[in-house]
Wavefront OBJ file of the C-alpha trace (Angstrom):
o trace
v -16.109 167.087 -46.808
v -16.871 166.254 -50.544
v -15.199 167.514 -53.172
v -17.078 170.933 -53.699
v -17.688 171.785 -50.031
v -13.340 171.649 -50.248
v -13.613 173.648 -52.643
v -16.116 176.376 -51.697
v -14.246 176.328 -47.949
v -10.805 176.638 -50.049
v -12.593 179.459 -52.003
v -13.450 181.136 -48.854
v -10.276 180.979 -47.191
v -8.794 182.579 -50.061
v -11.117 185.541 -49.890
v -10.178 185.568 -45.591
v -6.691 185.745 -46.462
v -7.209 188.294 -49.251
v -9.184 190.498 -46.861
v -6.588 190.167 -44.478
v -3.869 191.752 -46.521
v -5.774 194.127 -47.390
v -6.561 195.403 -43.780
v -2.650 195.027 -42.718
v -1.718 197.203 -46.100
v -4.670 199.743 -44.995
v -3.225 199.824 -41.495
v 0.640 200.355 -42.854
v -0.472 203.374 -45.065
v -2.367 204.999 -41.997
v 0.615 204.243 -39.916
v 2.919 205.747 -42.097
v 0.462 208.849 -42.540
v -0.802 209.691 -39.351
v 1.674 207.572 -37.437
v 0.372 204.329 -34.709
v -0.869 206.542 -32.236
v -2.729 208.825 -33.887
v -4.562 206.032 -36.358
v -7.801 204.682 -35.500
v -9.651 201.574 -36.152
v -11.858 203.588 -37.640
v -9.162 204.609 -39.950
v -7.631 201.400 -40.746
v -11.436 199.869 -41.898
v -12.212 202.989 -44.068
v -9.034 202.852 -46.018
v -9.447 199.263 -46.492
v -12.894 199.827 -47.537
v -14.204 196.994 -45.147
v -16.468 197.629 -42.356
v -15.964 197.576 -38.693
v -17.207 194.913 -38.052
v -15.296 193.054 -40.819
v -12.234 194.163 -39.584
v -12.875 193.157 -35.976
v -13.445 189.413 -37.762
v -10.129 189.628 -38.638
v -8.004 191.486 -35.826
v -9.298 192.299 -31.896
v -8.010 196.058 -32.349
v -5.323 197.937 -33.848
v -2.574 196.458 -31.246
v -3.096 192.804 -32.602
v -2.644 194.423 -36.381
v 0.404 196.165 -35.273
v 1.910 192.615 -34.158
v 0.384 191.086 -37.274
v 3.191 193.528 -39.032
v 6.274 193.461 -36.871
v 5.478 189.406 -37.284
v 5.120 189.650 -41.059
v 8.819 192.052 -41.086
v 10.481 188.599 -40.527
v 9.401 187.824 -44.529
v 11.360 191.039 -44.913
v 14.646 189.882 -43.304
v 14.548 187.102 -45.641
v 16.714 188.316 -48.494
v 19.019 189.620 -46.121
v 19.455 186.512 -43.992
v 19.657 184.631 -47.365
v 22.828 186.901 -48.388
v 24.592 186.581 -45.041
v 24.601 182.967 -45.701
v 26.923 182.906 -49.359
v 29.997 181.346 -49.018
v 31.876 183.943 -51.015
v 34.640 185.762 -49.717
v 33.133 187.394 -46.335
v 34.504 191.299 -47.772
v 32.789 190.759 -50.388
v 29.428 189.291 -48.593
v 29.666 192.067 -45.963
v 29.877 194.942 -49.066
v 27.063 192.987 -50.281
v 25.132 193.152 -47.086
v 26.044 196.457 -46.237
v 24.457 197.805 -50.126
v 21.448 195.661 -49.857
v 20.642 196.572 -46.405
v 21.154 200.562 -47.304
v 19.089 200.380 -50.408
v 16.417 198.113 -48.463
v 16.176 201.934 -46.192
v 17.082 204.218 -48.633
v 12.682 203.754 -49.054
v 11.586 206.338 -46.458
v 8.185 204.063 -45.482
v 10.309 201.305 -44.499
v 12.491 203.441 -42.604
v 9.268 205.212 -40.744
v 7.040 201.805 -40.141
v 10.592 200.754 -38.306
v 10.859 203.475 -35.803
v 6.855 203.432 -35.750
v 6.972 199.340 -34.333
v 10.220 199.995 -32.716
v 8.340 202.239 -30.510
v 5.948 199.998 -29.453
v 8.580 197.280 -28.849
v 9.541 199.408 -25.749
v 6.091 199.612 -24.335
v 4.210 196.730 -25.320
v 5.917 193.068 -24.530
v 4.624 191.030 -27.556
v 5.514 193.385 -30.037
v 9.411 193.698 -28.307
v 9.246 190.161 -28.319
v 9.118 189.873 -32.286
v 11.238 192.910 -32.701
v 13.981 191.086 -30.787
v 13.528 187.901 -32.772
v 14.116 189.750 -36.016
v 16.589 191.573 -34.955
v 18.527 188.609 -32.751
v 18.280 186.304 -36.440
v 19.822 189.365 -38.317
v 22.489 190.014 -35.543
v 23.387 186.245 -35.424
v 23.184 185.413 -39.228
v 25.600 189.114 -39.492
v 27.662 187.591 -36.259
v 28.460 184.332 -37.975
v 29.897 185.742 -41.393
v 32.118 188.245 -39.132
v 33.702 185.279 -36.716
v 34.259 183.292 -40.475
v 35.934 186.115 -41.590
v 38.135 186.365 -38.795
v 39.037 182.761 -39.077
v 40.124 183.006 -42.460
v 42.027 186.148 -41.378
v 39.978 188.472 -43.912
v 38.788 190.027 -40.954
v 41.080 192.046 -37.983
v 40.381 190.931 -34.732
v 37.080 191.875 -32.928
v 36.285 192.266 -29.226
v 33.229 190.980 -29.706
v 31.537 190.247 -32.937
v 27.976 190.283 -31.711
v 28.384 193.647 -30.257
v 30.220 194.613 -33.787
v 27.091 193.193 -36.038
v 24.467 195.424 -33.778
v 26.999 198.636 -34.156
v 27.019 197.627 -38.171
v 23.306 197.325 -38.380
v 22.773 200.362 -36.111
v 24.969 202.859 -38.571
v 23.018 201.860 -41.204
v 19.659 202.013 -39.738
v 20.691 205.200 -37.752
v 22.010 206.333 -41.281
v 18.748 206.195 -42.880
v 17.048 207.497 -40.853
v 18.983 210.497 -40.593
v 18.266 210.782 -44.077
v 14.599 210.741 -43.952
v 15.144 213.739 -41.324
v 17.113 215.984 -43.405
v 15.586 214.455 -46.654
v 19.131 213.176 -47.709
v 18.667 210.747 -50.529
v 20.191 207.451 -49.102
v 22.386 206.717 -52.175
v 24.476 209.638 -50.846
v 25.269 208.050 -47.739
v 25.834 204.431 -48.744
v 29.262 204.806 -50.077
v 30.674 206.697 -46.469
v 28.315 204.143 -44.227
v 30.321 201.482 -46.696
v 33.260 202.819 -46.115
v 33.238 203.575 -42.224
v 32.589 199.630 -41.747
v 34.837 198.040 -44.177
v 37.763 199.822 -42.787
v 36.794 198.968 -39.524
v 36.661 195.081 -39.844
v 38.501 194.159 -42.751
v 42.480 193.136 -42.355
v 44.633 195.694 -43.429
l 1 2 3 4 5 6 7 8 9 10 11 12 13 14 15 16 17 18 19 20 21 22 23 24 25 26 27 28 29 30 31 32 33 34 35 36 37 38 39 40 41 42 43 44 45 46 47 48 49 50 51 52 53 54 55 56 57 58 59 60 61 62 63 64 65 66 67 68 69 70 71 72 73 74 75 76 77 78 79 80 81 82 83 84 85 86 87 88 89 90 91 92 93 94 95 96 97 98 99 100 101 102 103 104 105 106 107 108 109 110 111 112 113 114 115 116 117 118 119 120 121 122 123 124 125 126 127 128 129 130 131 132 133 134 135 136 137 138 139 140 141 142 143 144 145 146 147 148 149 150 151 152 153 154 155 156 157 158 159 160 161 162 163 164 165 166 167 168 169 170 171 172 173 174 175 176 177 178 179 180 181 182 183 184 185 186 187 188 189 190 191 192 193 194 195 196 197 198 199 200 201 202 203 204
């Protein structure tokens, strides 16, 4: 391949990636506004400003779009994994994680999209696999933190640190879900969630 051909190929690749992201962003907005099942591929194409044929060049169907969004959720988890890997005092790290995750879920669109993905994860094995991979990585990182805290005597002895990690995450997510339903800002709930979790695990 000549230098000129290589540049043209790179340009095409960038254009393809840009169009693909455009479709994904449009799909997210449609899913947030209408819900997954009420959204059709024509709605996504119209929102993205592309033809139906162009959309099908990138994704075989609506399900494949959601699979891609579920895969991209892994990137959203990266900041929280980095926090949990910090080597500071474990209560400080846990405190920081709870606040950061609650702040992320304070955006209603993050809660709604998570619910859409989770509901489809129950029905669709491929989405379920991606959902569980993301969740297990977050739970695993939190479990490692709890186990370190127990060994350093910062946290009390827990019957099952892995189960406790899942309960911590579910408490934050459940509170965020309630905040959306009741139109109560997450910032008004976070301090109570923080106190509940820290009181449950920190050594007295």
